[in-house]
C-alpha positions, 0 to 999 in steps of 0.5 A: 259837727265838723271843725274845719281848720287847715294847718299847713305846717311843716310835718308832723314835727310838732317838736315844738318839741312840745308841739308844732304847727307843722302840717296842713290839716283839716281837724274833723271827725271821722265817720267810721264805716266798716267795709273791707275791700273784696280782695283783701283777705283778713283771715291772714291777719287772724292766722298771724294773731293766733299763731303768735298767741299759740307760740310766743313764749313771752305771753305777758307780752301780748297786749291785744290793744297794742297789737291792734295799734301796731297793726294799724300803724304798720298799715299807714307806714306802708304808704311811705308817706311821712305825713300820714301817721297813726296817733293812739289816743294819748298821742292824738290828744297830745297833738291836738293839745300842742297845736293850741297851747304851750309846750315842754320841750326844746323848740324845733320843727323836725321832718323827714327829707330824702330818708333823713331826719333833720331840723327844719327850723329852731323856733325863735327863743327856744332852747333849741335855737340857743344851742346853736341848731340850725335849719338843715341839720341832720339828726343822726341819733336821739339820746344815742338811739339811731334815727334811721328807722324812726318815723317823726312821731318816734322821733318826737316821742324821744326828743320831747319831755319835761322841763329841766330834763336833757336830750342829746342830739347826735348832729351832722352839718354839711360843712362839718367834718364830723358829727357833734353831741349836742345836749339841750335841757328842755323848758316850756315853749312860748314862741312869739308869733311875730315882731316888727321895727324900723330900720334905716328910718323908713323900712319896716322890718317884719319877722313872722316866726310861725302862723299860729292862731294868735299871729292873725290878731298880732299881724293885724296889730302890726299892719296898722301900726306900719301904716301909721309909721313913717314906713315907706317900704317892707321887708318880710322876714319868713326865715325858719317859719315852719308854718301853721294855719292856712287860715292865718296865712290867708288872712295875712296875705289879704293885707298884701293882695286885694280881695278876691286874688288867689292865695294858694290852690288846693289839688286833690289829685283828681278825687275833687275839684280843685279849691282856690283859697282867695283873699278876703282882705284889704290889700293896704300893705301892697302900695309899699315896695316889699321883698321876702327873706326865705331859707330852707327852714321857711316851710308850708304856710310860709311858702304859701305866703311867699308863693302868693306874694311873688305871683300876685305882686311880683315880690322878689324872694331873697335868700335861700331856697325854701324847704318844699312841704306842699301837702295837706293833712286832715285829722280824722278822729277814730272811735276810741279817741285815736286818729289818722293823720292822712295826706289829702291834697296838695297845694299849689301857688297861684300860678300852678307851681307845685312846691312839694319836695321842690321848694321856692327859689329865691330870685336873689340867692344869698347864703347865710353867714355863719359869722356872728352879728352878720346877717348878709341875707338881711343886708342884701334885703336892705340893699335891694329895697332901698332901690325899689 
């Protein structure tokens, strides 16, 4: 039986480090069919294998299982898609556990953008956030190992580790003159899904940190509390939210847009008909004036929700351009419990805008302020919503 659970989060950066919600993907069980294409001569592989067996001096290093996994990994890497990866059994098991549990690591989402490993977002309350890492930071080395040729999964394996141990990241930030080494002590990562509070007596300020499975029920509770409060307006903060489950973003969108409205469009590149994922909710929060905060750490499911509210309700986006992750991955489990995470589709906003590598442009651009205690983006959102 296929388990169909779409995760749209930022990459295979499940560096929650520990884990992540970073990719849109279907978790499914593969049906293995061995049918090599007629124009592909696999005898070359066996020729290379036998030559290694015959000539390689360190015979003790020849591990047939690792050779097989290496061959599969090389095949996948040849596609040059950072979101399509091969996971050996242990990594595959850990990946599934990471998506559904708690983790030990430093608490960042990472991704590759323009060939450079970088921080997508530090997660709320984690060692990474406390160490001062920011969205957009470039990770040049991990414990002295250059990240130039690392895949996201290889970087994840270097960064994560047991609680109480340290990892040193060599970081470069756009407004720095030189790189800095930042040592971070790993911990158990327990990230809250959201929180809300009243500002200015009648503005509900609602932060969603990630679209985890728990976020759906947490949002239901928050929405009811807001409806029963003195709030007359809503600021929805999606900054540094790397994504999560598509179904959760769709459910939350249902509190804002009426049933039947398009939340996001899934485009399979002509291999199948596009799928329109629609709201199934009550739209009760649509009665409030709303603005949305985004930044370069807003990705995937965050971009889906922000794009949905912008296209359906003409909601203003405030802050900085979002990350621009608009692809969907499917996790296919193979016969030995290894798996392939494969990009199978792109997603579009309700009006058909492709976000991959572009991101959502804010209607009102406000750069982040580094001064302690000042949040110019939030201040601008409060100023704007007071007049709505």
